[in-house]
SEVOZA-939889 format. One record per residue (C-alpha): residue number from 1; x, y, z. Coordinates in steps of 0.25 Angstrom, whole numbers, plus 5000, padded with zeros to 4 digits. Example, Ala and Ser with C-alpha at 12.3 -4.5 7.8 and 13.67 -1.06 7.14 Angstrom:
2
site num 1 | u 5049 | v 4982 | w 5031
site num 2 | u 5055 | v 4996 | w 5029
***
This chain:
152
site num 1 | u 5074 | v 5143 | w 5269
site num 2 | u 5077 | v 5153 | w 5259
site num 3 | u 5083 | v 5166 | w 5265
site num 4 | u 5075 | v 5175 | w 5256
site num 5 | u 5062 | v 5169 | w 5263
site num 6 | u 5068 | v 5168 | w 5277
site num 7 | u 5071 | v 5183 | w 5277
site num 8 | u 5059 | v 5188 | w 5269
site num 9 | u 5068 | v 5193 | w 5258
site num 10 | u 5061 | v 5200 | w 5247
site num 11 | u 5059 | v 5195 | w 5233
site num 12 | u 5067 | v 5202 | w 5222
site num 13 | u 5057 | v 5212 | w 5215
site num 14 | u 5062 | v 5224 | w 5224
site num 15 | u 5072 | v 5222 | w 5235
site num 16 | u 5078 | v 5233 | w 5243
site num 17 | u 5075 | v 5243 | w 5232
site num 18 | u 5083 | v 5233 | w 5222
site num 19 | u 5075 | v 5232 | w 5210
site num 20 | u 5074 | v 5219 | w 5203
site num 21 | u 5084 | v 5223 | w 5191
site num 22 | u 5094 | v 5225 | w 5202
site num 23 | u 5093 | v 5211 | w 5208
site num 24 | u 5103 | v 5200 | w 5208
site num 25 | u 5096 | v 5188 | w 5201
site num 26 | u 5100 | v 5174 | w 5197
site num 27 | u 5096 | v 5166 | w 5185
site num 28 | u 5088 | v 5154 | w 5187
site num 29 | u 5100 | v 5145 | w 5184
site num 30 | u 5109 | v 5153 | w 5194
site num 31 | u 5099 | v 5151 | w 5205
site num 32 | u 5097 | v 5137 | w 5202
site num 33 | u 5112 | v 5134 | w 5203
site num 34 | u 5114 | v 5142 | w 5215
site num 35 | u 5103 | v 5135 | w 5222
site num 36 | u 5109 | v 5122 | w 5218
site num 37 | u 5122 | v 5126 | w 5224
site num 38 | u 5116 | v 5131 | w 5237
site num 39 | u 5109 | v 5117 | w 5238
site num 40 | u 5122 | v 5110 | w 5235
site num 41 | u 5129 | v 5118 | w 5246
site num 42 | u 5118 | v 5116 | w 5255
site num 43 | u 5116 | v 5131 | w 5259
site num 44 | u 5105 | v 5134 | w 5268
site num 45 | u 5091 | v 5139 | w 5263
site num 46 | u 5094 | v 5153 | w 5268
site num 47 | u 5105 | v 5155 | w 5258
site num 48 | u 5105 | v 5165 | w 5247
site num 49 | u 5115 | v 5169 | w 5237
site num 50 | u 5123 | v 5181 | w 5240
site num 51 | u 5129 | v 5189 | w 5227
site num 52 | u 5139 | v 5200 | w 5228
site num 53 | u 5151 | v 5207 | w 5223
site num 54 | u 5165 | v 5209 | w 5227
site num 55 | u 5176 | v 5217 | w 5222
site num 56 | u 5186 | v 5209 | w 5214
site num 57 | u 5187 | v 5200 | w 5203
site num 58 | u 5192 | v 5202 | w 5188
site num 59 | u 5182 | v 5213 | w 5185
site num 60 | u 5181 | v 5221 | w 5198
site num 61 | u 5169 | v 5214 | w 5205
site num 62 | u 5166 | v 5199 | w 5209
site num 63 | u 5152 | v 5193 | w 5211
site num 64 | u 5151 | v 5185 | w 5224
site num 65 | u 5140 | v 5174 | w 5226
site num 66 | u 5138 | v 5167 | w 5239
site num 67 | u 5127 | v 5161 | w 5248
site num 68 | u 5122 | v 5168 | w 5260
site num 69 | u 5112 | v 5167 | w 5271
site num 70 | u 5112 | v 5181 | w 5276
site num 71 | u 5107 | v 5194 | w 5271
site num 72 | u 5116 | v 5206 | w 5274
site num 73 | u 5112 | v 5220 | w 5277
site num 74 | u 5116 | v 5225 | w 5263
site num 75 | u 5111 | v 5213 | w 5255
site num 76 | u 5101 | v 5214 | w 5244
site num 77 | u 5092 | v 5202 | w 5242
site num 78 | u 5087 | v 5195 | w 5229
site num 79 | u 5080 | v 5182 | w 5225
site num 80 | u 5082 | v 5175 | w 5212
site num 81 | u 5076 | v 5162 | w 5209
site num 82 | u 5073 | v 5159 | w 5224
site num 83 | u 5087 | v 5162 | w 5228
site num 84 | u 5091 | v 5173 | w 5237
site num 85 | u 5102 | v 5183 | w 5233
site num 86 | u 5109 | v 5193 | w 5242
site num 87 | u 5118 | v 5204 | w 5237
site num 88 | u 5124 | v 5215 | w 5246
site num 89 | u 5120 | v 5229 | w 5241
site num 90 | u 5135 | v 5233 | w 5237
site num 91 | u 5136 | v 5221 | w 5228
site num 92 | u 5122 | v 5223 | w 5222
site num 93 | u 5127 | v 5237 | w 5216
site num 94 | u 5136 | v 5229 | w 5207
site num 95 | u 5127 | v 5217 | w 5204
site num 96 | u 5113 | v 5222 | w 5204
site num 97 | u 5105 | v 5215 | w 5193
site num 98 | u 5114 | v 5204 | w 5192
site num 99 | u 5109 | v 5190 | w 5187
site num 100 | u 5117 | v 5178 | w 5192
site num 101 | u 5117 | v 5166 | w 5182
site num 102 | u 5123 | v 5153 | w 5182
site num 103 | u 5132 | v 5147 | w 5171
site num 104 | u 5135 | v 5133 | w 5168
site num 105 | u 5145 | v 5135 | w 5157
site num 106 | u 5157 | v 5126 | w 5158
site num 107 | u 5167 | v 5138 | w 5159
site num 108 | u 5158 | v 5148 | w 5166
site num 109 | u 5150 | v 5140 | w 5177
site num 110 | u 5144 | v 5148 | w 5188
site num 111 | u 5137 | v 5161 | w 5192
site num 112 | u 5136 | v 5172 | w 5181
site num 113 | u 5133 | v 5186 | w 5185
site num 114 | u 5125 | v 5195 | w 5175
site num 115 | u 5128 | v 5208 | w 5181
site num 116 | u 5122 | v 5220 | w 5174
site num 117 | u 5132 | v 5229 | w 5181
site num 118 | u 5144 | v 5221 | w 5177
site num 119 | u 5152 | v 5229 | w 5167
site num 120 | u 5161 | v 5217 | w 5164
site num 121 | u 5166 | v 5204 | w 5170
site num 122 | u 5178 | v 5195 | w 5169
site num 123 | u 5178 | v 5180 | w 5163
site num 124 | u 5175 | v 5174 | w 5177
site num 125 | u 5162 | v 5182 | w 5177
site num 126 | u 5162 | v 5183 | w 5192
site num 127 | u 5168 | v 5197 | w 5192
site num 128 | u 5163 | v 5210 | w 5185
site num 129 | u 5165 | v 5224 | w 5183
site num 130 | u 5154 | v 5233 | w 5188
site num 131 | u 5148 | v 5244 | w 5179
site num 132 | u 5141 | v 5255 | w 5187
site num 133 | u 5128 | v 5258 | w 5180
site num 134 | u 5121 | v 5270 | w 5187
site num 135 | u 5109 | v 5276 | w 5181
site num 136 | u 5109 | v 5291 | w 5182
site num 137 | u 5097 | v 5300 | w 5181
site num 138 | u 5100 | v 5314 | w 5177
site num 139 | u 5092 | v 5324 | w 5186
site num 140 | u 5094 | v 5338 | w 5185
site num 141 | u 5090 | v 5347 | w 5197
site num 142 | u 5079 | v 5356 | w 5194
site num 143 | u 5087 | v 5368 | w 5197
site num 144 | u 5096 | v 5365 | w 5185
site num 145 | u 5085 | v 5365 | w 5175
site num 146 | u 5080 | v 5379 | w 5179
site num 147 | u 5084 | v 5393 | w 5172
site num 148 | u 5089 | v 5404 | w 5180
site num 149 | u 5076 | v 5411 | w 5177
site num 150 | u 5069 | v 5400 | w 5186
site num 151 | u 5077 | v 5405 | w 5198
site num 152 | u 5072 | v 5419 | w 5196
***
């Protein structure tokens, strides 16, 4: 049984205030390859993909990928091509909007992370530098736009 269905997890349009552009998703090729690996390893039907980030690697942060059967208190949940994806909220700050692909290239086989927040990565492409992109909206308090005459 799929863990998403068993736990009545939501579909990916809007989950926990996370809009679709902030989701973590898979390409069809990556989902197919991961499902094949899950079948080969005979993991249970309740298993989902856990994606995260930890400090380290050549560029400062390293992607982590594993299989899991339990949703934690601080996990966000996604679904892509029928495969459940979990990501803790702290990791999500660094990898939101990431699309995970699969490469069959001879010298570069495996998962590829297309992370819009990554400023750069090393040759192994499993570690990355994070670029904080915060959008600021300039707001001026009402009292700052008033003339002295407005107070009289």
